[in-house]
C-alpha positions in Angstrom: -40.1 187.0 88.1 -39.3 184.8 91.2 -40.5 181.3 91.7 -43.5 182.2 93.8 -44.7 184.8 91.3 -44.3 182.3 88.5 -46.2 179.6 90.3 -49.0 182.1 91.2 -49.2 183.3 87.6 -49.5 179.7 86.4 -52.2 179.2 89.0 -54.1 182.2 87.7 -53.8 180.9 84.1 -55.0 177.4 85.2 -57.9 179.0 87.1 -58.9 181.1 84.2 -58.7 178.2 81.8 -60.8 176.0 84.2 -63.4 178.8 84.5 -63.7 178.9 80.7 -63.9 175.2 80.4 -66.6 175.0 83.2 -68.6 177.8 81.5 -68.8 175.6 78.4 -69.9 172.6 80.4 -73.5 172.2 81.0 -76.5 170.0 80.3 -76.0 168.5 76.8 -79.7 168.7 76.2 -79.4 172.5 76.3 -81.7 172.8 79.3 -80.7 174.6 82.5 -80.7 171.5 84.8 -77.2 170.5 86.0 -75.7 167.3 84.9 -76.3 164.4 87.3 -72.6 164.3 88.6 -72.4 168.1 89.2 -73.2 170.5 92.0 -75.5 173.4 91.2 -74.0 176.8 91.7 -76.3 179.0 93.9 -77.4 182.3 92.2 -76.3 181.1 88.8 -79.2 179.3 87.0 -78.0 176.8 84.5 -74.4 176.8 85.8 -73.0 173.8 87.6 -69.7 172.6 88.9 -68.4 169.0 88.5 -68.3 167.0 91.7 -64.9 166.9 93.4 -62.9 164.0 92.0 -62.0 161.2 94.3 -58.7 161.8 96.0 -59.0 165.6 95.6 -56.5 167.6 97.6 -57.8 168.6 101.0 -56.3 171.8 102.3 -57.9 171.8 105.7 -55.3 172.5 108.3 -54.1 169.5 110.2 -52.3 169.6 113.6 -49.4 167.3 113.0 -45.6 167.1 113.0 -45.3 164.5 110.3 -45.8 165.1 106.6 -45.8 162.3 104.0 -44.7 162.7 100.4 -46.6 160.2 98.3 -48.3 160.2 94.9 -46.5 163.4 94.0 -48.2 165.4 96.9 -47.4 166.5 100.4 -50.0 165.2 103.0 -51.4 167.1 104.7 -51.2 170.1 102.4 -51.5 172.5 105.4 -50.0 171.4 108.7 -50.3 173.4 111.9 -47.7 173.2 114.7 -46.6 175.3 117.7 -43.3 177.2 117.8 -40.5 174.8 118.8 -42.0 171.8 117.0 -39.8 169.7 114.7 -41.6 168.6 111.6 -40.6 165.4 109.8 -41.2 164.9 106.1 -40.9 161.3 104.8 -40.6 160.5 101.1 -42.9 157.5 100.4 -42.7 157.9 96.6 -40.3 156.0 94.4 -39.3 159.3 92.8 -36.9 161.8 94.5 -38.4 165.0 96.1 -37.2 168.1 98.0 -38.8 170.2 100.7 -37.9 173.9 99.9 -39.3 177.2 101.1 -40.8 179.6 98.7 -39.5 183.2 98.8 -36.1 182.2 100.1 -37.5 180.9 103.4 -35.6 178.8 105.9 -36.6 175.2 104.8 -34.2 173.5 102.4 -33.8 169.8 102.3 -31.4 167.8 100.2 -32.9 165.6 97.5 -34.8 162.8 99.3 -34.9 159.3 97.8 -37.6 156.8 98.7 -37.7 156.2 102.5 -35.6 159.3 103.3 -36.7 161.8 105.9 -36.0 165.5 106.5 -36.5 167.3 109.8 -36.9 171.1 110.4 -37.6 172.8 113.8 -39.8 175.9 113.5 -38.6 178.6 115.9 -40.8 181.5 114.9 -44.5 181.8 114.3 -45.8 182.4 110.7 -46.9 180.8 107.5 -44.2 178.8 105.7 -45.1 177.8 102.1 -42.9 175.2 100.4 -42.6 173.1 97.3 -40.6 170.3 95.7 -38.0 171.9 93.5 -38.0 168.8 91.3 -41.8 168.9 90.9 -42.8 172.5 91.5 -46.5 171.7 91.2 -46.1 170.0 94.6 -46.8 172.7 97.1 -47.9 172.8 100.8 -47.8 175.0 103.9 -46.8 174.8 107.6 -48.6 177.3 109.8 -46.7 177.9 113.0 -48.6 179.3 116.0 -47.1 180.8 119.2 
């Protein structure tokens, strides 16, 4: 199993576990009203989802050529650039990180210490998923448009 398949399998397991945990969460009084800090799920009476935690990851695409690494995350998690753009990653964490393509893609940084930068120029359109090989839960994407 390659790295991407392993990460996706782990994601399915986490999603399934979260669904089971959420299914067990409800109103402690046994009624069908959602808890005060949750969002009611349409079409599913008595089911609710907890409100998104503060600082939750936002995967809305952002047009930018700079990506920060801080708090063990890439920001933005989805960057959009045009072909020919050079993207710069900066490690603002005290821990070392890498920027490495999934599925043997073209991006491969050395280990970056705090304050280090890594640059890569995208020459073809596509979707480039990457991760930190030291902390594989850190993932993000660069979408390159013509």
